[in-house]
Legacy VTK file of the C-alpha trace (Angstrom):
# vtk DataFile Version 3.0
C-alpha trace
ASCII
DATASET POLYDATA
POINTS 688 float
84.033 56.225 169.203
82.158 55.878 165.902
84.091 54.647 162.885
84.476 57.272 160.144
82.395 55.185 157.719
79.594 54.930 160.265
79.677 58.673 160.829
79.414 59.315 157.078
76.511 56.886 156.768
74.787 58.681 159.633
75.251 61.901 157.695
73.555 60.291 154.693
70.387 59.737 156.703
70.209 63.432 157.544
71.315 64.710 154.107
68.576 66.893 152.606
67.251 65.860 149.209
68.353 69.057 147.503
71.037 70.180 145.095
74.371 70.846 146.740
75.683 74.402 146.655
78.848 75.834 148.210
76.650 77.156 151.030
75.148 73.815 152.053
77.877 71.434 150.880
78.611 68.984 153.732
81.773 67.673 152.063
83.901 70.814 151.793
86.331 69.238 154.261
87.357 66.821 151.507
88.911 69.796 149.681
91.647 69.921 152.336
94.258 68.055 150.292
96.205 66.653 153.255
93.632 67.209 155.998
93.646 64.451 158.670
89.943 63.755 158.245
90.254 63.599 154.454
93.337 61.363 154.716
91.470 58.928 156.959
88.581 58.869 154.498
90.948 58.170 151.566
92.618 55.300 153.397
89.254 53.689 154.057
88.115 54.128 150.452
91.384 52.772 149.023
91.218 49.700 151.254
87.626 48.963 150.242
88.323 49.383 146.524
91.565 47.375 146.642
89.688 44.588 148.414
87.160 44.510 145.581
89.442 44.956 142.556
92.823 43.600 143.629
91.318 40.387 144.994
89.617 39.653 141.701
91.327 36.564 140.189
92.042 38.561 137.016
94.014 41.257 138.830
97.366 39.419 139.124
97.308 38.620 135.400
96.285 42.132 134.423
98.995 43.585 136.653
101.673 41.301 135.202
100.644 42.221 131.659
100.465 45.954 132.399
103.801 45.903 134.228
105.426 44.180 131.249
104.126 46.959 128.982
105.169 49.941 131.119
108.594 48.586 132.124
109.500 46.806 128.881
113.137 47.117 127.849
112.172 47.187 124.156
110.067 50.349 124.331
111.041 53.131 121.944
113.200 55.570 123.961
111.624 58.973 123.282
114.325 61.117 121.609
115.115 64.783 122.184
117.815 66.654 120.266
120.519 68.184 122.486
124.230 68.983 122.267
124.630 67.337 118.872
123.117 64.061 120.052
119.996 62.542 121.552
118.635 62.733 125.100
116.118 60.386 126.667
114.443 59.943 130.040
114.199 56.214 130.760
111.947 54.650 133.386
111.662 50.947 134.146
111.251 48.604 137.108
114.761 49.421 138.377
114.419 53.165 137.738
110.816 54.235 138.409
111.839 57.879 138.844
113.972 57.777 135.727
117.445 58.181 134.240
118.322 61.192 132.078
120.745 59.847 129.494
122.475 60.791 126.232
123.854 59.174 123.104
124.859 60.131 119.567
122.277 60.139 116.777
124.180 57.363 114.986
124.160 55.229 118.107
120.516 56.003 118.788
119.558 54.619 115.395
121.046 51.225 116.259
119.189 48.417 118.007
121.282 48.837 121.173
122.362 52.469 121.668
125.347 53.205 123.906
123.758 55.412 126.564
125.668 57.706 128.891
123.917 58.538 132.169
123.582 62.275 132.771
121.457 62.213 135.933
120.085 59.255 137.898
116.853 60.685 139.299
116.242 57.670 141.545
119.655 58.115 143.155
119.001 61.832 143.604
115.607 61.146 145.182
117.109 58.630 147.572
119.994 60.921 148.533
117.703 63.878 149.210
114.733 62.007 150.666
112.307 63.368 148.024
110.074 61.809 145.371
111.864 63.589 142.552
110.637 63.252 138.985
112.464 64.821 136.038
110.281 67.309 134.146
112.796 68.344 131.502
115.671 70.799 131.111
116.196 74.142 129.380
119.744 74.278 128.021
121.874 77.257 127.024
122.479 77.351 123.283
124.482 76.705 121.234
126.527 74.190 123.282
123.494 72.980 125.299
125.649 71.648 128.125
124.583 74.132 130.812
120.975 73.411 131.684
118.217 74.408 134.057
116.711 71.153 135.288
113.057 70.978 136.370
112.400 68.618 139.292
108.947 67.778 140.632
108.539 66.381 144.136
105.703 63.892 143.625
105.049 64.388 139.923
102.924 67.575 140.093
103.170 70.678 137.921
105.150 72.716 140.469
108.906 72.291 139.970
112.202 73.241 141.558
114.804 74.666 139.147
118.528 73.960 139.412
121.468 74.734 137.157
123.204 71.579 135.951
126.397 70.909 133.942
125.951 67.901 131.643
129.734 67.628 131.125
130.573 67.214 134.821
127.137 65.642 135.529
126.774 67.786 138.606
124.568 70.587 139.798
126.513 73.834 139.536
127.834 75.133 142.855
126.283 78.538 143.536
124.484 78.251 140.200
120.984 79.411 139.404
118.383 77.820 141.659
114.713 78.559 142.297
112.471 77.000 144.927
109.443 74.895 144.033
106.624 76.619 142.214
104.749 76.909 138.948
107.329 78.871 136.995
108.833 79.426 133.547
112.490 80.130 132.813
114.769 80.583 129.810
118.258 81.829 129.014
118.937 85.262 127.564
122.692 84.666 127.668
125.192 82.669 129.736
124.774 84.955 132.749
121.166 86.099 132.453
117.812 84.369 132.765
114.292 85.576 132.103
111.956 84.133 134.735
108.220 84.156 135.447
107.482 82.954 138.981
106.020 83.797 142.387
108.533 86.424 143.500
106.846 87.267 146.795
104.300 85.119 148.677
100.911 85.299 146.984
102.238 87.025 143.857
100.416 84.621 141.539
97.184 84.828 139.580
93.889 83.497 140.864
94.731 80.372 138.825
97.999 79.911 140.718
100.376 80.890 137.887
102.955 83.708 137.694
102.113 87.123 136.269
105.390 88.978 136.965
108.434 88.447 134.722
111.973 89.506 135.596
115.471 89.125 134.237
117.894 87.618 136.742
121.691 87.819 136.619
124.261 85.610 138.284
124.797 88.348 140.846
121.219 87.754 141.962
119.963 91.108 140.763
116.458 90.924 139.316
114.860 93.527 137.051
111.133 93.500 136.359
110.265 93.662 132.666
106.554 92.868 132.752
103.702 92.777 135.250
100.299 91.418 134.325
97.212 91.367 136.487
96.183 89.034 139.265
92.956 88.314 137.401
94.927 87.026 134.379
95.614 83.336 133.936
99.402 83.747 133.640
102.303 85.556 132.024
105.202 83.839 130.268
108.267 84.757 128.260
109.164 83.603 124.736
112.813 83.941 123.724
113.350 84.218 119.951
116.614 82.589 118.874
118.424 82.939 115.590
121.583 81.476 114.137
123.810 79.798 116.716
121.134 80.108 119.367
121.670 83.858 119.621
118.831 85.766 121.319
117.226 87.986 118.668
114.109 89.062 120.509
111.925 88.597 123.559
108.139 88.349 123.604
105.829 88.343 126.606
102.600 86.363 126.448
99.887 87.692 128.730
97.291 84.975 129.254
94.147 87.027 129.804
92.031 83.866 129.860
92.886 80.288 128.917
92.155 81.063 125.252
92.756 84.802 125.067
96.254 86.253 124.917
98.037 89.508 124.367
101.583 89.444 122.980
104.194 92.141 123.616
107.582 92.675 122.018
110.016 93.670 124.763
111.963 96.774 123.699
114.315 99.201 125.442
111.314 101.469 125.880
109.212 98.695 127.429
106.735 96.110 126.141
104.986 97.013 122.861
101.811 95.112 122.002
101.801 93.106 118.773
98.698 93.555 116.604
96.808 90.272 116.957
93.353 89.161 118.028
93.108 87.854 121.558
92.393 84.342 120.332
95.890 83.736 118.974
98.782 81.465 119.944
102.492 81.973 119.320
103.914 78.823 117.732
107.594 79.304 116.897
110.269 81.471 115.301
112.210 80.704 112.121
114.182 82.736 109.549
113.330 85.981 111.316
109.603 85.190 111.250
107.450 85.015 114.396
104.703 82.471 113.699
101.204 82.493 115.206
97.949 80.579 114.802
94.652 82.474 114.871
91.653 80.905 116.585
89.233 83.531 115.269
88.633 85.532 112.095
90.741 88.677 112.018
92.207 91.078 109.482
90.958 89.065 106.517
92.288 85.790 107.918
89.946 82.898 108.753
89.914 80.908 112.028
92.744 78.365 112.171
95.079 80.403 109.976
98.844 80.171 110.408
100.395 83.639 110.026
103.832 85.197 110.464
105.286 88.568 111.420
108.761 89.667 110.350
110.716 90.408 113.542
112.766 93.226 112.043
109.568 94.923 110.857
108.012 94.442 114.297
110.956 96.210 115.871
110.667 99.008 113.318
106.930 99.353 113.883
106.096 98.578 110.233
105.108 94.904 110.409
102.116 93.396 108.649
101.061 89.762 109.148
101.540 87.348 106.272
99.506 84.185 105.673
101.518 80.982 105.844
98.689 78.435 105.615
94.901 78.353 105.872
93.482 74.920 106.818
90.491 73.652 104.864
87.136 72.703 106.435
88.228 69.116 107.171
91.738 70.067 108.313
93.141 71.203 111.656
96.635 72.255 112.691
97.823 70.080 115.590
101.477 71.033 116.086
103.944 73.592 114.729
107.700 73.469 115.299
110.750 75.122 113.777
113.949 73.347 112.817
117.040 75.393 111.970
115.471 76.794 108.804
112.077 75.133 108.227
108.644 75.100 109.799
106.987 71.714 110.363
103.183 71.699 110.574
101.351 68.572 111.734
97.788 68.360 110.423
94.671 66.320 110.910
92.656 65.669 107.754
89.382 63.885 108.620
91.103 62.921 111.896
94.078 61.343 110.066
97.603 62.762 110.186
99.998 64.467 107.759
103.087 66.711 108.015
103.857 69.657 105.759
107.238 71.411 105.862
107.201 75.115 105.054
110.097 77.217 103.806
110.365 81.014 103.909
112.438 82.524 101.103
112.286 85.797 99.169
109.290 86.881 101.222
107.194 83.846 100.252
106.132 80.658 102.039
106.130 77.360 100.151
105.540 73.819 101.383
106.031 70.149 100.630
104.465 67.149 102.311
106.654 64.576 104.020
106.354 61.009 102.672
104.785 59.415 105.761
102.163 56.647 106.040
98.589 57.657 105.291
95.540 56.777 107.406
97.617 57.026 110.580
98.014 59.404 113.476
101.221 61.458 113.342
102.763 63.275 116.289
105.824 65.502 116.239
108.277 64.246 118.876
111.087 66.797 118.504
112.693 69.147 115.974
116.398 69.876 115.768
117.482 73.519 116.215
120.854 72.825 114.537
119.669 71.310 111.242
116.329 70.461 109.631
115.744 67.001 111.054
112.711 66.041 113.063
111.349 62.936 114.761
107.705 61.934 114.377
105.646 59.059 115.739
103.318 57.234 113.359
100.656 54.942 114.825
97.142 53.568 114.604
94.744 51.659 116.833
96.128 48.330 115.611
99.499 49.505 114.284
102.351 49.719 116.809
104.048 53.089 117.094
106.828 53.669 114.592
109.439 56.389 115.071
110.420 58.181 111.879
113.346 60.540 111.263
112.584 63.143 108.628
114.740 65.743 106.893
112.674 68.855 106.309
115.143 70.325 103.826
115.407 67.205 101.682
111.745 66.251 102.089
112.625 62.693 103.086
111.550 60.438 105.939
112.541 56.954 107.094
111.424 54.736 109.930
114.192 54.242 112.501
112.453 52.309 115.304
109.265 50.287 115.802
107.496 49.301 118.959
106.989 45.524 119.065
103.348 44.474 118.959
101.972 44.380 122.506
98.770 42.534 121.677
97.235 40.393 118.941
95.718 42.963 116.594
94.687 40.415 113.951
91.434 39.718 115.774
90.130 43.294 115.496
89.122 45.803 112.831
88.832 49.598 112.776
85.813 51.483 111.450
84.846 55.151 111.393
81.190 56.122 111.694
79.259 59.364 112.127
76.478 59.895 114.666
73.867 62.652 114.526
73.760 64.927 117.572
70.811 66.806 119.050
71.251 69.793 116.725
71.819 67.699 113.601
75.638 67.961 113.598
77.462 64.840 112.393
79.894 63.542 115.017
82.711 61.189 113.921
83.794 58.263 116.033
86.128 55.294 115.683
85.266 51.714 116.643
87.897 49.038 117.191
85.966 45.761 117.489
86.476 42.001 117.203
86.042 40.820 113.617
84.380 37.569 114.626
81.901 39.056 117.096
78.231 38.995 116.148
76.528 42.356 115.808
73.811 41.516 118.284
74.510 44.203 120.893
76.623 41.936 123.074
80.171 43.242 122.551
81.671 44.625 125.788
82.596 48.161 124.727
84.617 50.931 126.350
83.912 54.404 124.965
86.368 57.248 125.559
85.710 60.952 125.165
87.271 64.304 126.038
85.660 67.171 124.146
87.427 70.255 125.408
90.230 72.823 125.095
90.615 72.188 121.339
92.441 68.912 122.090
91.932 66.355 119.328
91.718 62.629 120.033
92.869 60.784 116.891
93.609 57.042 116.667
96.583 55.972 118.793
98.222 52.682 119.683
97.204 51.772 123.242
99.142 48.696 124.417
97.342 48.435 127.771
93.883 48.659 126.180
94.851 46.150 123.510
96.310 43.610 125.908
93.981 43.889 128.890
90.743 44.684 127.071
90.669 43.996 123.335
92.496 40.658 123.467
89.733 39.481 125.785
87.007 40.324 123.294
86.351 43.963 124.136
85.717 46.813 121.720
87.144 50.315 122.081
85.516 53.542 120.862
86.839 57.104 120.624
84.100 59.692 120.226
85.457 62.797 118.479
82.860 65.090 120.048
82.810 68.853 119.759
85.055 70.767 122.111
88.111 68.996 120.720
90.400 70.152 117.942
89.595 67.552 115.299
88.312 70.203 112.874
89.979 73.345 114.148
88.797 76.264 116.313
85.149 76.148 115.226
84.779 72.523 116.424
86.009 73.643 119.830
84.149 76.918 120.072
80.823 75.286 119.154
80.450 74.039 122.758
82.023 76.742 124.888
80.283 78.087 127.977
76.475 78.144 127.590
76.709 75.734 124.629
78.459 73.003 126.671
75.412 70.753 126.701
75.999 70.027 123.017
79.248 68.171 123.851
77.345 65.924 126.255
74.644 65.429 123.610
77.337 64.430 121.092
78.615 61.743 123.470
75.142 60.344 124.092
74.465 60.379 120.334
77.514 58.198 119.711
76.300 55.717 122.324
72.876 55.543 120.710
74.463 55.092 117.288
76.445 52.129 118.654
73.171 50.621 119.868
71.486 51.252 116.503
74.329 49.406 114.762
73.947 46.518 117.251
77.600 46.799 118.207
76.807 46.977 121.898
73.998 47.702 124.378
73.616 49.651 127.629
74.363 46.469 129.589
77.736 46.116 127.823
78.754 49.759 127.356
81.167 51.560 129.661
82.652 55.049 129.425
85.998 56.509 130.447
87.148 60.110 130.740
89.793 61.995 132.676
90.396 65.654 133.546
87.948 67.600 131.335
86.749 64.144 130.328
85.700 63.753 133.959
83.184 66.555 133.445
81.930 64.585 130.443
81.628 61.225 132.207
80.127 62.566 135.437
77.516 64.523 133.459
76.869 61.533 131.199
76.322 59.397 134.292
73.850 61.853 135.829
72.009 62.837 132.630
71.861 59.392 131.027
72.311 56.705 133.694
70.369 54.328 131.448
72.987 54.348 128.662
75.945 52.735 130.437
76.768 50.019 132.925
80.296 51.210 133.792
81.690 54.703 134.306
85.394 55.411 134.927
85.936 58.984 136.136
89.634 59.828 136.529
91.349 63.018 137.778
88.090 64.829 137.092
86.446 68.199 137.317
82.949 67.538 138.708
81.830 70.303 141.071
81.451 72.915 138.373
80.058 75.517 140.774
83.368 75.555 142.688
85.920 74.485 140.088
87.168 78.074 139.693
88.186 78.155 143.369
90.206 74.927 143.306
93.841 74.582 142.091
94.197 75.924 138.536
90.443 76.042 137.997
90.161 79.816 137.568
92.170 79.505 134.344
89.330 77.559 132.685
86.589 80.153 133.006
86.937 80.763 129.258
85.967 77.146 128.619
83.111 76.673 131.073
81.992 80.118 132.282
82.358 81.856 135.640
80.164 80.492 138.468
80.466 83.840 140.265
78.548 85.504 137.417
74.821 84.771 137.902
74.123 84.282 134.186
77.022 81.839 133.865
76.134 80.054 137.081
72.649 79.404 135.731
73.822 77.420 132.709
76.634 75.649 134.562
74.239 74.545 137.307
72.073 72.809 134.717
74.738 70.160 134.099
77.241 70.134 137.002
77.505 66.462 137.936
78.068 66.961 141.661
74.908 69.018 142.142
72.907 66.851 139.706
73.071 63.682 141.816
69.496 62.984 142.869
68.098 60.659 145.555
66.204 57.671 144.215
67.867 57.582 140.775
69.461 54.272 139.801
72.962 55.255 138.705
75.552 52.833 137.322
78.240 51.878 139.833
81.071 54.301 138.994
84.802 53.891 139.533
86.215 57.283 140.582
89.961 57.784 140.879
92.395 60.661 141.324
95.788 61.636 142.731
96.570 63.473 145.972
99.437 65.388 144.347
97.367 66.600 141.402
98.011 70.351 141.582
96.139 71.059 138.357
92.696 69.481 138.892
91.954 69.409 142.620
91.361 65.912 144.085
88.421 67.367 146.002
86.248 66.999 142.882
86.565 63.225 142.853
86.426 62.889 146.640
83.222 64.891 147.043
81.450 63.086 144.191
82.237 59.731 145.813
81.141 60.979 149.241
77.879 62.285 147.814
77.212 58.912 146.150
77.886 57.168 149.445
75.550 59.528 151.265
72.817 58.721 148.747
73.392 54.994 149.162
74.536 54.614 145.542
77.176 51.907 144.897
80.550 53.253 143.745
84.299 52.587 143.961
86.937 55.186 144.828
90.737 55.034 144.721
93.269 57.814 145.262
96.952 57.348 144.482
99.051 59.462 146.854
101.548 60.807 144.303
102.059 61.075 140.553
100.473 64.397 139.591
97.634 65.097 137.183
98.788 62.554 134.597
98.775 59.896 137.340
101.518 58.021 135.488
104.825 59.290 136.942
105.786 55.875 138.364
105.566 52.918 135.912
104.783 50.367 138.633
101.959 52.454 140.049
100.748 53.103 136.506
100.574 49.352 135.900
98.503 48.911 139.057
96.274 51.786 137.995
95.403 50.205 134.645
95.026 46.749 136.160
92.378 48.132 138.535
90.660 50.000 135.694
90.297 46.902 133.559
89.299 44.593 136.404
86.452 46.993 137.142
85.476 47.155 133.454
85.626 43.367 133.108
83.432 42.945 136.182
80.841 45.387 134.886
80.839 44.638 131.150
82.180 41.119 130.605
80.881 39.163 133.609
LINES 1 689
688 0 1 2 3 4 5 6 7 8 9 10 11 12 13 14 15 16 17 18 19 20 21 22 23 24 25 26 27 28 29 30 31 32 33 34 35 36 37 38 39 40 41 42 43 44 45 46 47 48 49 50 51 52 53 54 55 56 57 58 59 60 61 62 63 64 65 66 67 68 69 70 71 72 73 74 75 76 77 78 79 80 81 82 83 84 85 86 87 88 89 90 91 92 93 94 95 96 97 98 99 100 101 102 103 104 105 106 107 108 109 110 111 112 113 114 115 116 117 118 119 120 121 122 123 124 125 126 127 128 129 130 131 132 133 134 135 136 137 138 139 140 141 142 143 144 145 146 147 148 149 150 151 152 153 154 155 156 157 158 159 160 161 162 163 164 165 166 167 168 169 170 171 172 173 174 175 176 177 178 179 180 181 182 183 184 185 186 187 188 189 190 191 192 193 194 195 196 197 198 199 200 201 202 203 204 205 206 207 208 209 210 211 212 213 214 215 216 217 218 219 220 221 222 223 224 225 226 227 228 229 230 231 232 233 234 235 236 237 238 239 240 241 242 243 244 245 246 247 248 249 250 251 252 253 254 255 256 257 258 259 260 261 262 263 264 265 266 267 268 269 270 271 272 273 274 275 276 277 278 279 280 281 282 283 284 285 286 287 288 289 290 291 292 293 294 295 296 297 298 299 300 301 302 303 304 305 306 307 308 309 310 311 312 313 314 315 316 317 318 319 320 321 322 323 324 325 326 327 328 329 330 331 332 333 334 335 336 337 338 339 340 341 342 343 344 345 346 347 348 349 350 351 352 353 354 355 356 357 358 359 360 361 362 363 364 365 366 367 368 369 370 371 372 373 374 375 376 377 378 379 380 381 382 383 384 385 386 387 388 389 390 391 392 393 394 395 396 397 398 399 400 401 402 403 404 405 406 407 408 409 410 411 412 413 414 415 416 417 418 419 420 421 422 423 424 425 426 427 428 429 430 431 432 433 434 435 436 437 438 439 440 441 442 443 444 445 446 447 448 449 450 451 452 453 454 455 456 457 458 459 460 461 462 463 464 465 466 467 468 469 470 471 472 473 474 475 476 477 478 479 480 481 482 483 484 485 486 487 488 489 490 491 492 493 494 495 496 497 498 499 500 501 502 503 504 505 506 507 508 509 510 511 512 513 514 515 516 517 518 519 520 521 522 523 524 525 526 527 528 529 530 531 532 533 534 535 536 537 538 539 540 541 542 543 544 545 546 547 548 549 550 551 552 553 554 555 556 557 558 559 560 561 562 563 564 565 566 567 568 569 570 571 572 573 574 575 576 577 578 579 580 581 582 583 584 585 586 587 588 589 590 591 592 593 594 595 596 597 598 599 600 601 602 603 604 605 606 607 608 609 610 611 612 613 614 615 616 617 618 619 620 621 622 623 624 625 626 627 628 629 630 631 632 633 634 635 636 637 638 639 640 641 642 643 644 645 646 647 648 649 650 651 652 653 654 655 656 657 658 659 660 661 662 663 664 665 666 667 668 669 670 671 672 673 674 675 676 677 678 679 680 681 682 683 684 685 686 687
């Protein structure tokens, strides 16, 4: 009997030299997530790649260094306000699945907090024979001791829901419980939930998300309050809570597309639509005000505006939106969160962070800026619903993450914890440059490079990009990149290409659908600008992207194989003519277009990396990696791209971790191995 590898090589001989379409695609069998043939193929690929990367003499050192980073005891425990204290999920070498634990705020601020274990997820996984990972808990206010715990078997997006008592540290006998699925749940009161889920088999959207919302009582009775359409992306509930956690209102969000929503106030007479453009997002609720961001011009407001509706006026049918804040041309709102009485808004200003705290009083909104470090990236970690405190992370490429505790009412902020330096940052410097794209647009990018290195094009450089879904990529502290790459003389680049959220909605919308090629042009322009500055050269430049960034890197590889010598493609979308039929892909039609529409298919087909692979072209040897339990971006994308490369006789590496979900980082040990393989590959291609 032929070996599977031999059979695939035989297929390569007969493979026609034409673009692959769903009708003539010989690798559709690799879309069967757990198919026997696909599983055998994965095992062979993993063994081949492990033999190449894990036998490299650098691998044991890289693994030891990465393991020390991801399991370090002196990491900052990420805080979440609950029940008058602080919660944290802790993972380390002894607890790869994690421990949900609790302490007081005073204790948390000390060097050695006194933690109380709430739930040992490793022990639960062992007892039940599952790969449980904790995905958070929704707790009944105001006491926040009765919670609905989200558990993922394998680290994917689908979760099982169980009622849990944090006082007894036990799941509640005959409490609320919902089987695994992509679902959303919240409390209306102690005996009533509002739930969006798959109520009957197949009752999900084409994207795999719920579109029917019901209230559920402890007696098991369910009452439907909203039904969307199967062609929607999803439907979800938003519970508006006032003083003492009391439910003051309920809103339904109908996700028409990934970026288009309709919002309904649930009334006794049924859902009533709130006057908003479709490109709007609900952000939070504070002081009776329902806060939204607008991603398009509407009603005299400009794109990016933060506006508010008075809930009482909404219920009375007399509401008019009020402007809270309009970002300037170099600003973008990144996060919005309510404390007990304030609204915290995290901004980017020229891709650097700031936090403004807004107060609503006497019908007016006023703000003050928190005293936080400048020229740093700032991320909101959590906001307290019982007072006006909030935690934020402050970091930079070479500055270890610092955790700050701010008081929104007092306008003060103080650092409470600092991550120890994980690498020697003194050898490197950070610069920001601007490249010129194909249409003349200036594209910002950051370079972190060795100070002592000559600018002769010889610096081994890893360039990262994303460019989608209005997700900004500001400077962050990356211990694994610093230790495994930069300490060894490498440079790191983040290209802030269009499609992201660095400069608000317009920066994102500039490359939607038929304009997508501009994002790829931006990325290539940054590479060419690096060459023009003699920072690096095609021989020493590698690129890395994951998820939507996998579209970017696979297209960059096929459109400009001459620009890079290493390409890391992780958890990617690649087959853009079938992405809408795989996992949650249908939800992203608003970003990329719909391949079932001939006009859309025409522009998508011009760049889709899977179909663009061409016999006879000399492509760089790519490293393609994904996760079997990724239920967001289907692993078939990565598998088929690798199989197509093999059929063409193009060198490549492929590795598929069997659990961990889309983030591919659920288990710290496996995450350490993941990054060790990444950087061995990059060292082989760019440093050797």
